C-alpha positions as CSV (number, residue, x, y, z in Angstrom):
1,M,-32.9,-33.5,6.2
2,K,-30.1,-32.4,4.0
3,L,-30.6,-31.6,0.4
4,Y,-27.5,-31.9,-1.9
5,F,-27.9,-29.8,-5.1
6,V,-25.6,-30.6,-7.9
7,R,-25.1,-28.6,-11.1
8,H,-24.5,-30.8,-14.2
9,G,-21.1,-31.3,-15.8
10,K,-19.7,-28.7,-18.2
11,T,-20.9,-28.7,-21.8
12,E,-19.8,-27.4,-25.2
13,W,-22.2,-24.4,-24.9
14,N,-21.0,-23.6,-21.4
15,L,-17.4,-23.5,-22.8
16,E,-18.6,-21.3,-25.7
17,S,-20.5,-18.9,-23.4
18,R,-23.9,-19.7,-25.0
19,Y,-27.3,-19.7,-23.4
20,Q,-28.4,-23.2,-22.6
21,G,-31.8,-23.5,-21.2
22,A,-34.5,-26.2,-21.2
23,G,-34.7,-26.1,-25.0
24,G,-31.0,-26.6,-25.7
25,D,-28.7,-29.5,-24.7
26,S,-25.1,-29.5,-26.1
27,E,-22.7,-32.4,-25.4
28,L,-20.9,-32.8,-22.2
29,L,-17.1,-32.1,-22.6
30,P,-14.9,-35.2,-22.4
31,E,-13.2,-33.9,-19.2
32,S,-16.5,-33.4,-17.5
33,Y,-16.8,-37.2,-17.0
34,K,-13.6,-37.1,-14.9
35,Q,-15.2,-34.4,-12.8
36,M,-18.4,-36.4,-12.3
37,D,-16.2,-39.3,-11.2
38,Q,-14.4,-37.0,-8.7
39,L,-17.8,-35.9,-7.3
40,G,-19.0,-39.4,-7.1
41,E,-16.0,-40.5,-5.1
42,Y,-16.4,-37.5,-2.8
43,L,-20.0,-38.4,-2.0
44,K,-19.7,-42.2,-2.2
45,D,-20.1,-42.8,1.6
46,V,-23.1,-40.5,2.1
47,K,-26.3,-42.4,2.5
48,F,-29.0,-40.9,0.2
49,S,-32.6,-42.1,0.5
50,H,-33.4,-40.9,-3.0
51,A,-31.9,-39.0,-6.0
52,Y,-33.8,-36.6,-8.3
53,S,-32.7,-35.1,-11.6
54,S,-33.8,-32.9,-14.4
55,P,-34.6,-35.2,-17.4
56,I,-32.5,-33.0,-19.7
57,K,-29.6,-35.1,-21.0
58,R,-26.7,-33.1,-19.5
59,A,-28.2,-33.4,-16.0
60,R,-29.4,-36.9,-16.4
61,I,-26.0,-38.2,-17.5
62,T,-24.4,-36.4,-14.6
63,A,-26.8,-38.0,-12.2
64,Y,-26.3,-41.5,-13.5
65,R,-22.5,-41.1,-13.6
66,V,-22.2,-39.7,-10.1
67,I,-24.5,-42.3,-8.5
68,Q,-22.5,-45.2,-9.9
69,H,-19.8,-44.4,-7.4
70,F,-22.1,-44.6,-4.3
71,H,-21.8,-47.5,-2.0
72,R,-25.6,-47.5,-1.6
73,K,-27.2,-46.4,-4.9
74,P,-30.5,-44.6,-4.4
75,Q,-33.4,-44.8,-6.8
76,L,-33.2,-41.9,-9.4
77,S,-36.4,-40.1,-10.3
78,L,-36.5,-37.7,-13.3
79,W,-38.7,-34.6,-12.8
80,N,-39.2,-31.9,-15.3
81,R,-39.8,-29.4,-12.6
82,F,-36.0,-29.5,-12.1
83,E,-35.3,-28.3,-15.7
84,E,-33.4,-25.2,-16.5
85,F,-35.0,-21.9,-17.4
86,H,-36.9,-21.9,-20.7
87,L,-34.9,-19.2,-22.5
88,G,-36.9,-18.8,-25.8
89,K,-35.1,-16.6,-28.3
90,M,-31.9,-16.5,-26.2
91,E,-31.5,-20.3,-26.5
92,G,-28.2,-21.3,-28.1
93,K,-27.0,-17.8,-28.7
94,K,-23.7,-16.5,-27.5
95,F,-23.9,-14.1,-24.6
96,D,-22.4,-11.2,-26.6
97,D,-25.0,-11.7,-29.4
98,V,-27.9,-11.6,-26.9
99,K,-26.4,-8.5,-25.3
100,K,-26.6,-6.8,-28.7
101,Q,-30.0,-8.2,-29.7
102,F,-31.8,-8.0,-26.4
103,P,-29.7,-5.6,-24.3
104,Q,-32.4,-5.0,-21.6
105,S,-33.2,-8.6,-21.2
106,F,-29.5,-9.5,-21.1
107,D,-28.7,-7.0,-18.4
108,N,-31.8,-7.8,-16.3
109,F,-31.4,-11.6,-16.4
110,R,-27.9,-11.2,-15.1
111,N,-28.0,-8.2,-12.9
112,H,-31.6,-7.2,-12.1
113,P,-33.7,-10.3,-12.0
114,E,-36.6,-8.5,-10.4
115,K,-36.8,-6.4,-13.6
116,Y,-36.4,-9.3,-16.0
117,D,-39.4,-9.5,-18.5
118,A,-39.4,-13.0,-20.0
119,D,-42.1,-12.0,-22.5
120,E,-39.5,-10.2,-24.8
121,I,-37.7,-13.5,-25.4
122,G,-40.6,-15.9,-25.0
123,G,-39.2,-17.6,-21.9
124,E,-39.8,-18.2,-18.2
125,S,-39.7,-15.5,-15.5
126,F,-37.8,-16.0,-12.3
127,N,-41.2,-16.3,-10.5
128,D,-42.2,-19.1,-12.9
129,V,-39.0,-21.1,-12.3
130,I,-39.0,-20.6,-8.5
131,S,-42.7,-21.6,-8.3
132,R,-42.3,-24.9,-10.2
133,M,-39.1,-25.8,-8.4
134,Q,-40.3,-25.0,-4.9
135,Y,-43.3,-27.2,-5.6
136,A,-40.9,-30.1,-6.4
137,I,-38.9,-29.4,-3.2
138,K,-42.1,-29.7,-1.1
139,R,-42.8,-33.1,-2.7
140,V,-39.2,-34.2,-2.0
141,V,-39.4,-33.2,1.6
142,N,-42.8,-34.9,2.0
143,E,-41.7,-38.1,0.3
144,N,-38.6,-38.6,2.5
145,D,-38.0,-38.9,6.2
146,N,-36.8,-36.0,8.4
147,E,-33.3,-37.5,8.9
148,D,-32.7,-38.4,5.2
149,N,-30.2,-37.1,2.7
150,V,-31.4,-36.5,-0.8
151,I,-29.5,-35.4,-3.9
152,I,-30.9,-33.3,-6.8
153,F,-29.2,-32.8,-10.1
154,S,-30.2,-29.7,-12.0
155,H,-29.0,-26.6,-13.8
156,G,-27.0,-23.4,-12.8
157,A,-29.5,-20.5,-13.3
158,A,-32.5,-22.6,-12.0
159,L,-30.6,-23.9,-9.0
160,N,-29.3,-20.4,-8.1
161,A,-32.9,-19.1,-8.2
162,L,-34.3,-22.0,-6.3
163,I,-31.7,-22.3,-3.5
164,N,-31.7,-18.6,-2.8
165,S,-35.5,-18.5,-2.7
166,L,-35.5,-21.4,-0.2
167,L,-33.2,-19.3,2.0
168,G,-35.6,-16.4,1.9
169,V,-33.5,-14.2,-0.5
170,E,-35.6,-11.7,-2.5
171,I,-35.5,-12.0,-6.3
172,K,-33.6,-8.7,-6.6
173,D,-30.7,-10.2,-4.6
174,L,-30.5,-13.7,-6.2
175,R,-27.0,-13.0,-7.7
176,K,-25.4,-11.5,-4.6
177,R,-24.1,-14.9,-3.3
178,G,-22.4,-15.5,-6.7
179,G,-22.9,-18.2,-9.3
180,L,-22.7,-22.0,-9.3
181,A,-19.9,-23.9,-11.1
182,N,-20.3,-27.0,-13.2
183,T,-20.3,-30.1,-11.1
184,S,-20.5,-28.1,-7.9
185,T,-22.4,-29.1,-4.8
186,T,-24.6,-26.9,-2.6
187,I,-26.2,-28.2,0.6
188,L,-29.2,-27.0,2.5
189,E,-30.7,-28.4,5.7
190,T,-34.2,-28.3,7.0
191,T,-35.2,-29.4,10.5
192,D,-38.9,-28.4,10.3
193,G,-40.2,-30.3,7.4
194,G,-39.3,-27.8,4.8
195,K,-40.8,-24.7,6.4
196,S,-37.3,-23.1,6.5
197,F,-33.8,-24.0,5.2
198,A,-30.3,-23.2,6.4
199,L,-27.2,-23.1,4.2
200,V,-24.6,-25.7,5.0
201,S,-22.3,-25.3,1.9
202,W,-22.4,-23.1,-1.2
203,N,-20.9,-24.0,-4.5
204,N,-18.4,-26.5,-3.2
205,T,-15.9,-27.7,-5.8
206,E,-13.0,-28.8,-3.5
207,Y,-13.1,-32.3,-4.9
208,L,-12.3,-31.2,-8.4
209,T,-8.7,-31.1,-9.6
210,K,-9.3,-28.5,-12.3
211,K,-9.3,-24.8,-11.6
212,T,-12.6,-23.0,-12.1
213,D,-12.7,-20.4,-14.8
214,K,-15.4,-17.9,-15.8
215,T,-17.0,-20.3,-18.3
216,D,-17.7,-22.8,-15.5
217,V,-19.9,-20.5,-13.4
218,I,-23.4,-19.1,-14.0
């Protein structure tokens, strides 16, 4: 089974370098729709047994837009377990402002996830997010056949934590592989019913005509 993980299209808050978690949802940029179309064309010949998405608007719209290009359109299920981190007091704030107001939380969230204390900002910890998302992945694997392809639309920080955790990466090392760009695709494969996963492709954006910049990646 191959699991295709897609990060949503770029939004206004992404462009403005603002924290955008489960409690915030700015508009997708006009050019993001072109990028979704490019991804849809890239994947249109892949047979997916099912599609899943975070119900948050930016992910949900990305899912619907991409799937419209597929020759065989899978059923789409919206699951809140695929939402982004709940970011509490950081929600909607610019990165530089959070760095001033919550310097320790800012640094740990980015650079030392094992030290991140979500209580300070009233949000979710890395363990919280990994736990809820891994539960969803177990359901996905159980609900589909061993030879199936499934596609999951979600969010940058949450996907980074989930995918690395499925690969056995410790929380302290979650950032070492790098970030995930908007409208990127990462593929994992499991051959043992979800007991273990292998990385097939990380943060693929070869189908996009735009050049990636720092506001695209988290």
